[in-house]
N, C-alpha and C positions, 0 to 999 in steps of 0.2 A: 534448471539448476538443481543438482543432486542434493545439496544441503537442505533444501526446502522439504524434501521427503521426510525429514525428521519431524517437522511441524505436522505434516499430513498424518504420519503414523501416531503422533501423540493424540490427535483428535479421533482417529479411527479406533485407537486401542483403549478408549476410555472404559469399555466394558458395558455391562447392563446398568440400568438405572436411569434417572431423569436426564434429559438432554441438557447440557450445560448452557448457561445464559450468555455465553461468549463464543466467539468464533476464532478460527485460526489467524484471522487478521488482528485480533486482540493479542494473541501470543506474539505476533510479529511486532506490533506496536510496543508491547512491553519490553521486548529486546531493544527496540529503538530508544525508548525513554531512558532505560538504564544505561545504555551505551552513550547517549548524548548528555544526560544530566548527572550520571553517577549513581551511587547507591541511594535507594529510596525505600521508605517504609510502605507497608501495605495500604495504609489509609491514603497516602499521597498517590499511590499507584491507582487505587480504585477511583479516586477523583479525576485523575488524568484520563482514565479509560471510560469514564461515565458508567461505571459498573459498581455493584455492591462489594463490600469488603469480603464477603464469602466467595464471590467469583474471583476476586483478585488473589485470595488465598489459594484457590484451586489452580489458577494460572501459574502461580509460583511453584506449586507442587508439580505440575506437569513439566515445567522447565527444569526443575531440580532433577526429575527422573531422567531427563535427557542430558544431565550434567552441563546445562547451559547457564544456570544461575545457582547461587548459593546465598544463604542468609548469614549475616554477620551482625556485629553490634552496630554497624552503620546502616543496616537495612539490607535490602536485596541487591546483590551485585553480580556482575558477570564473572563466570569462571574463565580460565584461559581458553577453553574450548568455545565458550560463549562469545568471547571477544573476537576470536577468529571468524566465527559464524557471522556475527554482526558486521564486521568489517567487509566481508564478502557481499553481504546483502546491500549495505549502504554505499558500496562502490557502484552498484547497479541502480538502486533507487536513490539517485544522486540528489534530487531536490523534491521537497514536499511543501507546497505553498497554498494557503487559503487565498482565493481570488475574489474579485468583486463579481456581482451578478452580471450575466451577459446572455447573449442569445444562443450560445452553444448548447446550454443545458437549462432545464427548468428546475427551479428550486431557490429557496432563500439563501442557501449556503452552497458555495462552489469551492471545490478543492481540486488541486492538480498534483500529479506525481510524474516526475521525469524518470524514464527507464533508459539507461544507457545502451546504445548499440543494438536495439531490438527491432528495428524497422522491418527486417526480413521475416519476423514472426507474425507481423500483422497481415491479415488477409483482407478483410473489408471493414474491420472495426466492430462487427456485430458480436464477436466473442467477448470483447472487453465490455461492451455495453450490457450484454446479458448478464455477465458476472456482477456488474455493479448493481443492476436492477434486482438481482436475486437477493442482495443483502439490504435492499430497501431504498436505493436511489431512485429518483425520478427519471434519470437517464445519464448517459455518459457519452463523451465524444473522444475519439482517438485521433491524435495528430502526429504526423511524421515530419521530421526535419530532413530535407533533401536539397542539397546544393544551396544551402543558405536560405531556403524557403520553407514555410510551414504548409503542409498539405493535409487535407482531411480526406481519407479514403472512403468510398471509391471516388476516384477523380472524375467519374462520369456525372456525378451529382453537382449541382451548382452550390457555391459556398453560401453560408448563412448570411443574413442581413448584418451589415457592419463588419464583415470579416476582416478587411484590411486594418481597421482600428484595433480589433480584438487580437489579431495575429501579431501586431506590433507590440501590444501590451504583454502577450504571452512570451514572445521572443525576448523582450527586455527582462522579464522576471526570471525566466528559466535558463536563458543563455544556452540553448541546446547546440549540440554538435551534430555533424552529419550522421544520419542513421539513428539518432535518438528518437524516442517516442514519448509523447506527453498524453497522459490519460486525465481528462477533465470530467468530474462528476458533479451532479447537482442533487440536492436533497433538502428536506424541510428541517433538518437538524444538522448541526455541525459535525457531530461524531459519525453520523451515517454517511455524510458526504465524504469524510476522510476514509472511513472503512471501505466505501464503494470504490474510491480511487485506488486503494490498495488491492481490492478484489480484481479490478481490471488489470492492474499491473501483475498480479499473481499469474494470470494466464500466460503472460509473456515470460515470466521467470521459470514457470514449470516446463516450458518448451526447452529450457536449458538444462533440464535435470540430468542429462547424461553427458554434459560438457563439464570440463574442469575450468574453473575460473581463478 
């Protein structure tokens, strides 16, 4: 997805100096929070991101530089460009849900993200797992919806213990359509599990970077 290159450039173009204590996924979540909840102050944003107010201030600065957010008397809000950007993103990242612990992934916290129409981008699920682990997850599982069934690639591997029960739960919560993908991540903290699921999803979205949506 070409629009995500904006986020990539913001992180790469930060220049010399200390590495920021946030990631591109925090930028993405910031857009989601403001899009879904409306204008919000830096303190509330920092608490929602599990980051310090200094990091929240820098995130807002980055997004202001890209003309995606602006500050007003109501707090930080999306610009017209930011609303268009967010709507494109969240048409693809259609559902984000915290899940109960299960045998798909290891961790006290489990989080799932549904990515619309991205099944053709999945090879064997390793790319999504590696992206999730890189940001601190214990692991991640990629699930494809095909013909009304949930499938874990590669199909040559046996399904995990209790798969029928887990698949029913996931199908009920996410209500996937054919060719949708669900990334399930597990971690020992809630914010890492969420960030990891977004990281796995990012690999599928970036495959769309030269497509118009």
